[in-house]
Residue, then its C-alpha position, 0 to 999 in steps of 0.5 A: m491461849n486455846r479459847s472454846r465456843d459452841a458452834g451449835p447456838l451459832p445462828g442464835e447468837r448471830d440474830d444476837l449480835s445482828a439486832r445489836g449492829e442494828e441498834l448501834r447503827n441507829m444510834f449512829n445516824r442520831a450522834r451523827a444527825f446532832t453533830e451536823e446540828l450543832l455545827r450548823e449552831n456553831e456557825r449560825l453564833r460565829f456570824r452572829v458574833s461577827g456582825l456584833q464586832r463590826e458594831m462594836e467597833q461601829a459605836a467606838a467610831q463614832g464618839p464614847a458620848d453616843g457609842s459608851p452605851a451601845a458598845s457596853q450592851l454589844a460587848e456584854r451581847v458578845r461576850v453572852l453569844e461566845k459562850e454560847r459557842d464554846e458550850l455549844l463547841s465544848r458540846f461538839r466534841h463530846v459529840e464527836e468522841m461518841n460518834r467514834s467510840v460508836a462507830a469503832r463498836y458497830d466496826e468491832i459487832d460487824s466483826q464479830n458478825n462476819h465471824l460468827a457468818n464463818l464459824y457457821v459457814a465452816s461448821y455446816q460445811l464439814h457435816a455436810t459429806l461423810n466421804f472422808t475424801e471430802v471432809l478432807v478437802t473441807v478442813k483444808e478450805i478452811l485452814i488456808n482461807l480462813i486460818g490463813a495457813d500457808a504449810f499444815g499438815i493433818f495427821w491420823v492417829d494411829e494408836r495401835h502401832q503409837h505413831l502418827k499418819t499423814e492424812a494430808s499435808q499442804g506447802m511442804g511439798d515430799s519432807v512431810p513422812e508418810t507416818i511420824r514417831p514423834e517423841r518429844g515436842p508440839l506433835q507429840r503433845a498434841a497426840a497427848g492433847e495438848s495444843y500449842y500455838a507460837d506466839p510470837l510467830p518464829p522467823a521464816g527457815n526450811l520446815d519441819p515436820e515436827s516444829p510447828i507453829a501450832c497443833v490442834p489436837l482433834r478430839i472424840g470426848t476424852r480420845v486424839i484422833g488426829v492432830i492439825a500441825i501448822y508450819q506455816l502463815l501466809t506472808q500477808k499474815e504475820r499472827f493468829e487473831p482471835l478467830d484464829f482460836e475460834l477457829f481451832t477449837l471448831l476444828a478440835g471437836h467437830a472436823a474430828t467428828a465430821l472425820f472419824s465419822s466418814k472414815l468409819y463411813q468408807r469402812s463400812e462401805k468397804k466391808l460391805s462390799e467385800i461381804q456382799g461379794f462374799l456372799d455374792l460367790l457362795t450363792a452363785p451356781s457351780p459350772q456344774k450345776a448351770g452345765r445341767s440347767 
């Protein structure tokens, strides 16, 4: 169920889908105008048929000698008009079906546009800062607002000690320990690079840190640097949607890069500060020299 999408060409795809959506909107408007024209024509024919039927009744009341030819002609005209009306009704039903198809396709294109916009904004926000805490907040906002996660955890893979370190959590209370050493299950597989999604979702119950309903490995190349584990969705959301898998793919790559680079930057800033402090200590004048001066 894991689907891939490179977030790079998203603006171009968005423009292409917008053009397709505009084309479908024009088609829909033309089909609606044609339908209205058919309805007007059908109404006109209906009145004509009703008038001819009244003429037939009047001709029949005048007697066979005077009315037979006229009645025959009127009956023929009624048959022709009824046939024309039936053809128009058939065309109307066909156009109505086309309208429904175009409307459904338009809704699909509009939904795709919104999805692409969300992906683009999420991708931009992930790379807009090198502050590790701010990147974590952005990832949490994506999980809450775009995926609809109600309870989740973000873990860092500690390769040296072979465990997962909890970087952030939401909706889990104090049930998530500082470190987890999974030996099996979704977390262990995700730490090894394998995604996991429960479908259908299990019934809501106690939240177990080692039993998520979805696990996404955060990769840089072939290296897994972290894991996102989702334990519960919002009450109004019954299952994962196609957009969710697009966002999972985004998180697997872009969030991993953003988290990794911001953590490296944070560490380098800390080391630079320590080195600068050490250099300041070495270059500072001693109290004796300061007194002599």
